[in-house]
C-alpha positions in Angstrom: 17.2 -21.4 16.8 14.3 -20.0 19.0 11.8 -21.9 20.5 7.8 -21.2 20.9 8.0 -18.9 23.9 5.7 -20.0 26.6 4.6 -18.2 29.6 3.5 -14.5 29.8 6.0 -12.2 27.9 6.6 -8.9 26.7 6.0 -7.9 23.2 7.0 -4.7 21.2 5.5 -3.2 18.2 6.8 -0.3 16.1 5.4 1.6 12.6 7.4 2.7 9.9 7.6 4.5 6.6 4.7 6.1 5.2 1.3 6.4 6.8 -2.1 5.1 6.0 -5.9 5.4 6.6 -5.6 2.1 8.7 -2.4 1.1 10.1 -3.6 2.1 13.3 -6.2 -0.6 12.8 -3.3 -3.0 12.8 -1.8 -1.4 16.1 -5.1 -2.4 17.7 -5.4 -6.0 16.3 -1.9 -6.5 18.0 -3.0 -4.6 21.3 -6.4 -6.5 21.2 -5.0 -10.1 20.6 -2.1 -9.4 23.1 -4.7 -8.7 25.7 -7.3 -11.3 25.2 -4.4 -13.8 25.4 -3.9 -13.0 28.9 0.0 -13.7 28.4 1.1 -10.5 27.5 2.6 -8.3 30.7 3.4 -5.3 28.9 2.9 -4.2 25.2 5.9 -1.6 24.2 5.3 0.4 21.4 8.2 2.3 20.1 7.6 6.1 19.4 8.7 6.8 15.7 9.5 3.4 14.7 13.1 2.6 14.2 14.1 6.2 16.0 12.3 5.0 19.1 13.8 1.5 19.2 17.3 2.9 18.6 17.0 5.5 21.1 15.0 3.6 23.8 11.7 5.5 23.5 8.4 3.2 24.2 4.8 3.5 25.4 2.9 0.8 26.8 -0.3 0.2 24.8 -1.8 -2.1 27.8 -2.7 1.0 29.2 -4.8 2.5 26.4 -8.5 3.1 27.4 -11.4 2.0 25.8 -12.6 5.5 24.4 -8.8 6.3 23.2 -8.7 3.2 21.7 -11.9 3.6 19.3 -10.6 7.0 18.4 -7.0 6.1 17.7 -8.2 2.9 15.6 -10.1 4.9 13.5 -7.8 7.8 13.1 -5.4 8.2 9.6 -1.7 8.5 9.7 0.7 6.9 12.6 -0.3 7.5 16.2 2.9 6.4 17.2 4.9 8.6 14.7 7.1 7.0 12.1 10.4 7.4 10.7 12.2 6.2 7.3 15.4 4.5 8.2 17.4 1.1 7.6 19.7 0.4 10.8 22.9 -0.1 10.5 24.6 -3.2 12.1 25.8 -1.0 15.1 22.2 0.7 15.6 20.3 -2.8 15.1 22.7 -4.0 18.0 21.8 -1.0 20.0 17.8 -1.9 19.3 18.3 -5.6 20.5 20.1 -4.3 23.9 17.0 -1.8 24.6 15.0 -4.6 24.3 17.1 -6.8 25.9 16.5 -3.9 28.6 12.8 -4.4 28.7 12.7 -8.3 28.6 11.0 -8.2 25.1 10.7 -11.4 23.6 8.8 -10.7 20.4 9.0 -7.6 18.1 6.2 -6.9 15.5 7.4 -4.4 12.7 4.6 -2.9 10.7 5.8 -1.7 7.2 6.6 -2.1 3.7 9.4 -4.3 2.1 12.3 -1.7 3.5 10.7 -2.4 7.0 10.9 -6.3 6.4 14.4 -6.1 5.5 14.7 -3.6 8.7 13.7 -6.5 10.9 15.5 -9.0 9.2 18.7 -7.0 10.4 17.4 -6.5 13.8 16.8 -10.5 13.7 20.6 -11.2 12.9 21.7 -8.9 15.2 19.5 -10.9 17.9 20.8 -13.9 16.8 24.6 -12.5 16.9 24.1 -11.7 20.4 22.2 -14.6 21.5 19.2 -13.1 22.6 15.9 -14.8 22.4 13.9 -12.8 20.4 11.0 -13.3 17.4 10.7 -10.6 14.8 7.9 -10.5 12.7 7.2 -7.8 10.0 3.3 -7.0 9.3 2.4 -5.6 5.8 1.7 -2.4 5.1 2.0 -0.1 2.1 -0.6 1.8 -0.4 1.8 0.6 -3.5 0.6 -3.1 -3.0 4.4 -4.0 -4.0 5.4 -6.4 -1.4 6.5 -9.6 -2.7 4.4 -12.5 -1.5 1.5 -11.0 -0.9 -1.6 -10.5 -3.1 -2.2 -6.9 -1.7 -1.2 -5.0 1.4 -3.3 -3.2 4.2 -3.6 0.5 3.1 -3.5 -0.1 -0.7 -7.5 -0.9 -1.1 -8.5 2.4 1.0 -5.7 4.5 -1.0 -7.1 2.9 -4.2 -10.6 3.8 -3.1 -9.5 7.6 -2.5 -8.0 7.7 -6.1 -10.8 6.1 -7.9 -13.5 8.5 -6.2 -11.2 11.4 -6.6 -10.8 11.0 -10.6 -14.8 10.4 -10.8 -15.0 13.9 -9.3 -12.3 15.2 -11.9 -14.3 13.6 -14.5 -17.2 15.7 -13.7 -15.0 18.9 -13.6 -13.5 17.9 -17.1 -16.3 17.4 -18.8 -17.7 21.0 -17.2 -14.9 22.8 -18.9 -13.1 20.5 -21.3 -9.5 20.1 -22.0 -6.8 18.0 -21.2 -6.0 17.1 -17.4 -3.1 15.0 -16.0 -3.1 13.7 -12.7 -0.2 12.3 -10.9 -0.5 9.6 -8.3 1.8 7.7 -6.0 3.1 4.4 -6.8 6.8 4.7 -7.4 7.9 1.3 -8.5 4.5 -0.3 -9.6 1.1 0.3 -11.1 -1.6 -0.8 -9.0 -2.4 2.9 -7.5 -2.5 4.6 -10.8 -4.3 1.6 -12.1 -7.0 1.9 -9.7 -8.0 5.4 -11.4 -9.8 2.9 -14.2 -12.2 2.2 -11.0 -13.4 5.9 -11.6 -15.4 5.1 -15.0 -18.8 4.7 -15.2 -19.4 2.0 -17.9 -22.6 3.7 -18.9 -20.7 6.7 -20.9 -18.3 5.8 -23.4 -16.1 9.1 -22.7 -15.9 8.2 -19.2 -12.2 9.0 -17.7 -9.4 8.3 -17.1 -9.0 7.8 -20.9 -5.1 6.8 -20.4 -3.1 5.6 -17.7 0.5 5.4 -17.7 2.2 2.5 -15.3 5.9 2.4 -14.4 5.8 -1.2 -15.6 5.8 0.1 -19.4 8.7 2.5 -21.0 7.1 5.8 -21.3 7.7 7.6 -24.7 7.1 11.3 -24.8 6.3 11.3 -28.5 3.8 8.4 -28.2 2.2 10.4 -25.2 1.2 13.2 -27.1 -0.1 11.4 -29.9 -2.2 9.2 -27.5 -3.5 12.6 -26.0 -3.9 14.0 -29.3 -6.0 10.8 -30.3 -8.4 11.0 -27.1 -8.9 14.8 -27.6 -10.0 14.4 -31.2 -12.2 11.8 -30.2 -14.1 12.9 -26.9 -13.0 16.7 -27.3 -11.3 16.1 -23.8 -8.8 13.9 -22.4 -8.0 13.0 -18.4 -4.9 11.1 -17.9 -3.8 9.3 -15.1 0.0 8.8 -14.2 2.3 7.0 -12.0 5.0 8.8 -10.4 7.4 6.3 -11.1 7.0 6.4 -14.9 10.3 6.2 -16.7 12.5 5.6 -19.9 15.6 4.1 -20.9 18.9 6.5 -20.7 21.9 4.7 -21.6 20.5 1.5 -21.2 19.1 1.9 -17.8 15.5 2.4 -16.9 15.6 6.3 -15.3 12.3 8.0 -13.7 11.1 10.3 -16.1 11.3 13.5 -13.7 15.0 12.4 -13.4 15.8 11.8 -17.3 14.3 15.5 -17.8 16.8 17.1 -15.4 14.6 17.7 -12.2 16.4 17.5 -8.8 14.7 15.2 -6.4 15.9 14.3 -2.8 16.3 10.9 -1.2 14.3 8.8 1.4 15.6 7.2 4.3 15.9 3.9 2.7 18.3 5.0 -0.3 15.5 5.9 -2.6 14.1 8.7 -4.5 11.4 11.2 -3.1 9.1 11.4 -5.9 5.7 11.8 -4.6 4.5 15.2 -3.5 6.7 17.3 -6.1 4.9 19.0 -8.9 7.8 18.5 -11.2 6.4 15.3 -13.4 2.8 16.9 -13.7 4.6 20.2 -14.9 7.0 18.6 -17.1 4.0 16.2 -18.7 1.8 19.6 -19.2 4.8 21.3 -21.0 5.2 18.5 -23.2 1.6 18.4 -24.4 1.4 22.2 -24.6 4.6 21.7 -27.1 2.9 19.3 -28.9 -0.6 20.1 -29.2 -1.4 23.8 -29.8 -4.6 25.7 -28.7 -5.3 22.9 -26.1 -6.2 23.9 -22.4 -3.8 21.6 -20.5 -3.5 21.7 -16.8 -2.0 19.1 -14.3 -2.0 18.1 -10.7 -0.3 15.8 -8.3 -2.1 13.9 -5.5 -0.2 14.4 -2.3 -0.6 12.6 1.0 -4.4 12.7 1.1 -4.4 9.6 -1.2 -2.9 7.5 1.6 -4.6 8.9 4.8 -8.2 9.7 3.2 -10.1 8.3 6.2 -13.2 9.1 4.5 -12.4 6.5 1.8 -11.5 3.5 3.9 -12.3 0.3 2.2 -14.4 -2.2 4.2 -12.0 -4.9 3.3 -9.0 -2.7 4.2 -10.7 -2.0 7.6 -10.6 -5.7 8.1 -7.7 -6.9 7.1 -5.4 -4.0 8.4 -6.8 -5.2 12.0 -6.5 -8.8 11.3 -2.7 -8.7 9.9 -1.9 -7.2 13.6 -3.8 -9.9 15.3 -2.4 -12.6 13.2 1.2 -11.2 14.1 0.8 -12.0 18.0 -0.7 -15.4 17.2 2.1 -16.1 15.0 4.6 -15.1 17.8 2.9 -17.8 20.1 1.1 -15.7 22.7 -2.3 -17.7 21.7 -3.5 -20.7 20.7 -6.3 -22.0 18.3 -7.9 -23.7 15.1 -8.7 -22.2 11.8 -10.6 -19.2 12.0 -13.0 -16.9 9.7 -12.8 -13.4 10.6 -15.2 -10.5 9.9 -17.4 -10.0 7.2 -14.8 -10.3 4.1 -13.9 -14.0 4.3 -10.5 -13.5 5.6 -9.5 -17.1 7.1 -6.4 -18.2 9.0 -4.9 -21.8 9.1 -4.4 -23.9 11.9 -1.9 -22.3 14.1 -0.4 -25.3 15.1 0.9 -25.6 11.3 2.5 -22.1 11.6 6.3 -22.8 10.8 7.0 -19.3 12.6 5.8 -20.3 15.6 9.4 -22.5 16.1 11.7 -20.0 14.4 12.8 -16.3 15.0 10.0 -15.2 13.5 8.6 -14.5 9.6 6.8 -12.1 7.7 2.9 -12.1 7.7 1.2 -12.0 4.2 -2.0 -12.1 2.6 -3.0 -14.5 -0.2 -6.1 -13.8 -2.3 -7.8 -17.2 -3.1 -9.0 -17.5 -6.7 -12.2 -15.7 -7.5 -14.1 -18.7 -9.0 -13.1 -21.0 -5.9 -16.3 -22.6 -4.3 -17.4 -22.6 -0.6 -20.1 -25.1 0.3 -20.7 -24.9 -3.6 -21.6 -21.2 -3.9 -18.9 -19.0 -5.6 -17.1 -16.8 -3.5 -17.0 -12.7 -4.3 -13.8 -12.0 -2.2 -11.6 -14.5 0.0 -8.0 -13.9 1.4 -6.3 -16.4 3.6 -3.3 -15.0 5.9 -0.2 -17.1 6.3 3.5 -16.5 7.5 6.7 -17.1 5.4 10.5 -16.3 5.9 11.5 -12.6 6.3 13.9 -12.7 3.1 11.0 -14.1 1.2 9.4 -10.6 1.3 12.6 -8.7 1.4 15.2 -10.6 -0.3 18.9 -9.3 0.6 19.4 -6.2 -1.8 23.1 -8.1 -2.4 21.8 -11.3 -3.9 20.3 -9.1 -7.1 16.8 -10.8 -6.5 13.6 -8.5 -7.6 12.7 -6.4 -4.4 9.4 -5.5 -5.4 6.2 -6.8 -6.8 5.1 -5.3 -10.1 1.8 -5.3 -11.9 1.5 -8.9 -13.7 1.2 -8.5 -17.6 -2.1 -9.7 -17.5 -3.4 -6.4 -15.9 -2.0 -4.3 -18.6 -3.5 -3.5 -21.9 -1.4 -4.3 -24.9 -1.0 -0.7 -25.7 0.3 -0.1 -22.3 -2.3 2.8 -21.3 -4.8 1.0 -20.0 -5.9 -2.1 -17.6 -7.7 -4.9 -18.4 -11.0 -7.0 -16.9 -8.3 -9.1 -15.1 -7.5 -6.2 -13.0 -11.0 -4.8 -12.4 -11.6 -8.5 -11.2 -8.7 -8.0 -9.0 -8.7 -4.7 -7.7 -12.9 -4.0 -7.9 -13.7 -6.6 -4.5 -11.1 -4.9 -2.7 -11.9 -1.1 -3.1 -15.5 -1.6 -3.1 -18.3 0.4 -4.7 -17.5 3.7 -6.1 -20.4 6.5 -6.5 -21.6 7.3 -9.9 -22.7 10.5 -11.3 -25.4 11.3 -13.7 -25.6 13.2 -16.7 -28.0 16.2 -17.8 -29.2 14.2 -20.8 -32.0 16.4 -22.5 -32.4 17.5 -25.9 -32.0 20.9 -27.0 -34.5 23.1 -27.9 -35.0 24.2 -31.6 -33.9 28.0 -32.3 -37.5 29.0 -32.6 -39.1 27.0 -30.2 -41.7 28.8 -27.9 
């Protein structure tokens, strides 16, 4: 059992998995909290995440200058570089040895559920070698599918970009009507593709996207064609948003549609399929519509890296929370003390540090918990409020062998009964996270008569 480490210490930070528009703000939250604590000797940061931890490649973030700090904090992508890899037991032992060489006593591992699982592997290796090390997972994923989290840093900004981009696509599709199919990221959960609904202008009945397909509902090609035909018949056009992870049952097993249709895909470093960045699904869906509906202009496109690193679409709440989860990880590691705090203008609060169970254990995972929207504060309803907390690593990333759910999915109350839209409950959830989306007006003038002078 690792106790709270007192006195000055060295800490380490690593970024893992896919980039986001705000992960570097998390890194700066770590740096600022560590430096302000006055108890951090060095803030070692691994180059390319797990790869740098294994190869003993670090930089010291304590030496970052004020000008460089601000530029890096606002930059999308991962300033340290990233890598996708779940360390083997042997590699985890190597990581612990490298951390020990630098006398690092706390590791903050920034990423999604696979990164949390990697953090748990490193934590177990440290315990096995009897090295006193606290390992903390700091959340990040645009998919918003981390267990125990209401949402995660990166999601609000990616959702904001998609909603904004879909509002542009709506203008294009109204100009030159037809069927347009947009494929978004979101391999397992529908939170990202659902956010495209925020593009709709409530002033216009035909505002798109008209159909939204999430991986939480089985996809049926015949029903898909029927849905598109119905919308096209009603509005003379149809815009569809589709998650890359939609699928159907094949021999009783859920199978991603691109796989079911015979498309060949590669894998990532954690044993999963690489679905994003391929045009296979968009092309396949365009082909299905063309075959089922004659004489209709059909186009498709796939959102790529831009949806996760769109610096121009950063959500105000995401900007604050990404920074705060980094600070919280440092406080949880025991580098600073303090009571309950309210941070920034977004209503993010931290509980009393002295009550954090993680400060007397080997570590844990930082989580974001959103309070009920109708909760009263001083008698006034809050628009948005969230709390940061700490839970054991296996709550966010259960061991795969136990057969427990590894991801969080869209709750049923967010999905319409027909499975092709979201409900008001989703708008209530995602709206405050994403923020205001620009609305575009329409030219609405009566046509002049054929002989009018």
